[in-house]
N, C-alpha and C positions, 0 to 999 in steps of 0.2 A: 683193459690193456691197450695202451698205446698200440690207434688206425687198428682196432677191432672191425668196422664194419669195415674198410680193402681186402681185410686179411680173408672179411665172411664172404663179401660178394665178389671179390677175387677169386676163391677159389671157389665157387658155386658155378661163377661160370666158364671157369677153366675147363670146370665137371662137365658145364654140357654142352661147350664146342666140340667137347673130346667126342660125348655120346652122340651128338650132331654126326661123328665124322666114322661112326663106333668104333673108337681106339680105347683100348684099356690105362687109364690112368696112371703115367711109370710113377718111379719109389720115387718119392720127395724125401729122403731124407737129414733135412734142414732147411731152415729158412733165415731170413736179415729180414726183418721186416724195419723201414726209417723213414723221417717228414719223406726223403725224395726218392723210394723206392720197395717192391716187395722181393724177395730175392726168394725162390726155390732153387736149391741145390738135383738134382736129380741124376738120375743114372735105374737105362744106358745113357746117354748125349740122346738130343733129339735136337735139329735146328729148325721143326716147323712147329714150335705152338698155336692154339688156335690166337685169334686177335681181340680182345689189346695185345695180351703178353707178345714177347719177342725174347728170341733170346740170344743169347751172349755163353763167351768164351767156349763157343765152341761145338752147342747146344747143350754144355751143362748145365750151363744154368735158364731159368724161365725168371723175364723180368716181369711186370706191370709196375711203369709211373702210379706214384699216389694218385695223381693230379687224371691223369685216367681211371684208376679206382675209384677213385668220389662221387665219378659223374656216372658209378653204371647201375642201375634201374635194378631192385629185389631180384634177384631166379628166385624161381621156385623149383630147382635139381636138385637135389643131396649134397651133400658135404660130402667131398673127395674124401678126408684128409681130417678127421675129429682127433687124431693122436700125435696130430701140431703140440704142441706144450713149448713157454719157455722155461729156458735153463736156466738165463741171466741176461747181462745187457753189455756193452760196449762203447765206447767214444760212439759211435755211429745211432743206435740204435738198437732193437731187441733181438735175439738168437732165440729159435728155437729149434727142437728137432721132432720126427715123427718116429714114434715107442714101437710101431708098427711093423718103421724100415729096417731093421734092426738083426730083424727076422731071427732071432735068438736074442741068448739074458741079456740085460743090460745092468750090471751092477753098479750103486753108489758108493761112496768109499768118502770115510772122514770124520773129522772132528763133530758136523754138525748135518749127517745122517738125515735122520728126522723131521729136520728143516729140511731141509730141501726136497722132502717125499713128500710131505707134509701141501707144502709152493705147487709144485706142481699136482695132486694129487684136485683141490678147487681151481686149480685152473681149468682142466681138466674136465670138472664137475658143472664149472659156471662160463665159459668159455662159448660164444655165441657163430665159431665154426663148425658145429657137431651138429648130429641132428640126437640119433636115438644110442644112450652107452651106459654102460654102465662100470663104476669103479668100486674093486672092492681092494679092501684094505684091511692091511696084517699087522696087527700088535698096537695098534694109534688108540683101542678104545675106540669110545664112541661120539667122541666130540665132532669129529671132523662131516654124521651123518646129516646130522642138521641143515649144515648150507645148502644140500641136497636132497630130500631125502630122496627120491626119485632117484635119484644115480649113485648113487655113496653107498656104501654095505658096511658093513667092519666084522673082523671073525678074529679070533684069537690065533691061530692056525693055519699053517699051509696046506695042514689035512686034512682039515674041512674044508678045501674049496680043490685042491686037488683032482676025484674025481671027477665034479664036473664038468672040472674044462676040460678034459680029455675026452670028456663026453664028447660036447660039443664047437672042437676046432673045426675051423673050417681054410681051404684054401686061401690061399692072397689076393690070387690073379682072378676066382669067382667074387671074390670079394668086393673089390677095387671096382671092379665090373658093377656091380648091383648096387651100388652108391647112386654112379653113374646115371644109368635106365630105371631105377627106381624099384629096384627090389630088394634093399637095405637089407644087411643082418646087423643085430645090435654090436655095433661094436665096446668090446675089453680090454678092462684094464686092468695089473695085476699089481697092487706095488706091497711090497711088504718090509716092514723095517728090522724084519722079524727073520736070524738068517739062516738060510734052512740044507738043514742035512744032507750028508753026501748024496743017501737016497732022492732027498722032495728036489734036490741039483740036478738031477743026472735024469729025471721024471720029467721037468718043468725045460729044462733043454730041450730035450727032444718033440715036446710040446712046444714049444717059439719055433720051430725049426721049421713046424708043418703048420701054424695054426698063423692067425690074424692079428690076433691081439697082441697087445706090447705088455710083458713083462719087466720090474724095476724091483731089483733086491738088497737090500743093502745086507752088508758080514758079509766073507769070501768065498766068492764063488767062481770057480776053475771054469774057467772057456771061456769065461763072457766076449758076447763077440764088442760092447763097446765095455766102459769101465770111465766115470765119470768119477771124479775125484775134487771136495771137497775141500780148500786146504783150510787153515788157521785163521790166512785172514781172510773169507770171505769169497777168494776166487771159487772157477768153475771148472774145469777143467777133461772136454774129452779127447785124447789124443789123437785115438782112429779117429776121426773128423780133424784133428789139427783145432778145434773150438777150446777158446780161454776165454772168459765173459767172468763180472761180478754176476756174484752165484744169486740166484731169486730162493727168497729163504721166506718159511715160515716159522720161526719159533714157537714151541710149544705155549705161553707165559701168549701171546699173540691169541690164539687158538679161541681160547672165551669169547674175547672182543669182540674178535670177526663174527664167532659166530650169533652176536645178541647183532653185531650191522645185520647181520643178513636177515636174521628172527624179523626184526622193524622193518628194513626196507621191504620185504619182502619176495628180494630182487627186482623192485624195474629200475628200469632205464630210461629217464624220458629229465625233463627240461626242468633247468635247477627254480622254476614260478612257475606261476597257472596265468594262463588265459585270463581267469579272470582279475588276478594279482598283479598287472603292470608294474612293472618300475617305474618309478615314478622319473623321465629322462632330465627333466625342467627344474627340480629341485637337489641344488647341490647338497651331495653327503657329508653326513661331516667327518666322517674320512672317506680321502680314494689311495686307491691303489692301482698304479696304475702301470699295467705287464703286458701295452702294445707296440715294445723301447727299451730303453732306458726304464728299471726301476724303480719309482718311487713312493715314495706315502707320503700325501699330502694331508697334512687338517693333525696333527702331533708334531713332537719335538723327536729332535732325535734324539737319543739314548747316545749311553756315555761309547769310545770310541770302544770295537774290540764284541761288544755284544747287541749289532745293533743288524749285523748280516746275521747271523741268526733267525732273530727276533723277527727281520721281516720277512726269512723264507718261509716262520712259522704262520705268520700273519697272506703268505702270497698261499698257503697250501691249504688253511684253511677257506680262508676267501674264492677255490675253484672247487672246493667241496664243501659246494652249501650246506647238503645233509648232518653235515655234523660228525667230526671224527672222534673216537678213543682215544684216551689217552697209550695206552699199551700204542697203538695203532701209529698215534702221532711221533713214539721211540721212535718204533723201528725204520717211518721214512726220512725222520731228522736225523737222527744219525744210524745209517747201515748195518752199520760193528758190533750196534750193543749199547749203551749205556745207564750207570743207574738208573734206578725210580728217581730218587731225591734228585737228583741232576735233571732230569724231566722233566720235574714237579716243579721246579724251583723257578725254571726257564718260563714252562707256558703260569705260574706264577707273575714274574715280572712282564709279559705282553700284556696279561691282564691288570696288573696296574698302571703299565704305558695306556692301555688302549681307555682302560674308563672299566668300572660294574653293568656300563648298558649297551656295549659297543662287546663284548668278549660272552661269549656267555655257558651255562653245561644244564645238560636237560636235564632229566628224569633218569636213562641209562647210564649216565656220567657221559654224556659226550662232547664236545667243546665245540662252539660255533660259534659265529660270527653275529651281532646283532645287527638288522637291520638297513641303517646307519650310515652300515661300512658298502662301501662301492667300488669295482676296480670296471678301470673303462671297460674292460669284455663284455663287460653283462649293460655295462649300455649301450656298446657295438651295438650287440645282441641284438639290444631292447628294440634298438632304433632299427636294424634291418627288421625284425617284428614287423615293428608298424610299418611300415614302407608294402608291403607284402597285401596288407589290408586300406590303405589311404591311395590312391594309383594317383591323385590327384599331384599329393606332396613327396611323392615315392624318390625324382631323381635330386633334391633338398633334402631328404632323410640318405638318402644312402652315403651322401657328400657326406652328411657332418660328423657318420658311423665312418667313413673312411677316413674322415682329418681326426681322428683318433688319433692314427698310425703314429711313430715315431721311429720308427727302426725294428728289426728284428726284437720275437717273443722274449722277454725277461733280461737284454740283451748286455746289462749290464752285471750278471750272476758272477758271483766269486767261482775261480777253479776249484775243485771237492766238492762245490757245493750244489741242489738242484739234482741232486741226481735221480731221483724215483722220474723227473721228467722223462724218462729211458721207459719206462713200466704204468708213465700217464696218457691217457686219452686225449691231454690237456694240446700239444703241438701242433695235432692232425687238425685237431676242431678250431684252431686259431687260422692255421693255413688253410684250413678248406671253407673255413665262415668268411675267411679275410678274400681270397682270391673268386671265394661264388661273390660278391657283392660288388668285387672289383669289375666282375664280367658284364652283372645287370646292368652298372653302372655308363657297363663302357656301350653296350648295346644301346640305350637310354637314347644316349647324347647322339652316336653316330646317329640313329633312329631323327634325332631333332637336328641334325645339318651342324654341330657341335664339333668338330674331330680333338681340336685342340683341348678340348674338356672331359674328352673316351681320353684322351694320351693323359689327364693331369689322371687321372681314375685310375687304369692301371700300373702307374707309375708311383701311387704311394700304395698302394698292393704288393711291389716289387719292393719296397722297402719290406717288409715283412716275411717275406719269403720270397728273395729274387730266383731261387732254380724250380720255379713251378712256367712249366712248357706253354701250359697253355694259357699263363698272361702274358709268357713274348711274342704268343700271336697273338689273341688281344693286341698288344699296341703293335704288332705288325700291320695291324686293317686300321687297329685308328690313327697310326704314323700316313698309313696311305693312301688315306681318305685326305690330310691337312694339305698334299697334291707338291710338297716338300718332298725332293727324292734327295736332299746333300741329308734332310735329318732320316730319312726312310733307311741309306745306307749306310749311316754312321748304329741304329740298330740292329740292321743285320751284322755292321761287322759288330757289335758288342756281345750280339748274341753266339755268332763262330766262336769269337774268346774265352767266352763263356762255356762252352761245350766245349771244345780243345781239353784248360784247364783244369777241369773239375773232377778231385783224384777217385769217385764212385763214378764217372760217367762215362759213353763211347760212343759222343757224337751226340746229334741233334735226330730226334725223337723222326720219320720218316715222316709226319701228316706234318711238320714244323718248316723241314728241307723241301718239301711237297707246294707248302704255302710262299717260301719265298723263292721261287723258281713261280712261283705264277704272279708274286705281288713284283720281282728284281728281277730276269730276266737275264739280268749281265753280270749277278750277285757273285757267279760262283768262275766269270772267268778274270773278276777283280781278283776275287782267292786263291786261284791261281796263280797270278800275279808277284800276292804279295807274298807265297809260298816261296817263288824260286827268285825272288828278291836280294 
């Protein structure tokens, strides 16, 4: 999931901050995670969140800039909102709802109800922003239990679980407080692909009003608090919340592929190469896929017109998921609205012919992956940064080489309508965070060496890729100030001020940015006032 670390650490820090102030966490009914911010929509409004969170829209939204979130240290505190789960993506990021916040039944309707419920179940069972959790699936069969047998159980009917649910209900306020004060109760979510009877719906509705658990049901459910409508074209809509997104779905045909992946990978999350097998940065690859700017595939002849875009996207996905990808998963990624198996397999075969058998491989489990002589500039970037950590004498040179690979925004020339999987993937966040961190390190090194112009160049390189990162802008302010050039300094401040004022999702500069400008260029507010009154 896209920004999973920011979501995890941001929520845990929020919970710890509220616990330190002896405050009960607010109800979070929705969240939006983008490369720029993590927003929580809360009720009732509260304009005093713990730092580094800020209040927006009169306290209805609590916001954490992602550049602040990635600097948070691991927090030992509990997970306050384990029921946050993605329903899909919009143009700028991922939209989540908190199943517990409905405080009533959530009804899922439409032709792809089971696929939507399965996607909810898998994310609930595998996310990192929860601790102790149980997910009960009704009417799914046993396939999905293999993904997380410690969390998921499958039953055949609602009648099997209703007595247990009624016996273990707990008040919401008590549960929320316990999660952030060290006395958590297991979170529990019921997802039913079987429509309830009238009596079952009545009992569940009564239960949901007094319990913290989340209840998501297919079929016709009278008096549901929220209704998640899945349309024929894969859109998801919750009218009660005003949400409409591209739905997150897991069709049944993908179950087996996903289960195989989890069994093989063991749910490990780590580097794509080991310390013992570093990338050979000095040896040019047979094929290079450039992601850090306009998309380029170097080392291959272009395909015919009309086939290059899809083949390149397939290569990019495989290159950024080096553990291998099952063809069924590839089909869901490249054709999110569905594709015939024959078309999918023909596309993979065409790319295999284009690359050559030594560069596109299929393992024993049927997963498709790239050979070791296919490399991305992002892989090289990470290897150079890794080496810089272990070689202090060459750190500056290695970081400069890494930042020299950045040519613009990630996958800058991607065609409209393609690469929709980016919204539900960690790639954008990881690249932005990695580039910004490297630039910050190099800026600090160059300033310590008395070379402010080189420090400015380091930050400028990173801003090509992530121009909205205020942490980088603060580095640029410090580096430019160190040059002693007041004209350049004012130009940086003016550029930052204009950007903050014009950003469609922004609400001005962060307080720490304004404070830094006040410190380094005290006359800037006078200048801004004159400009605005001119």
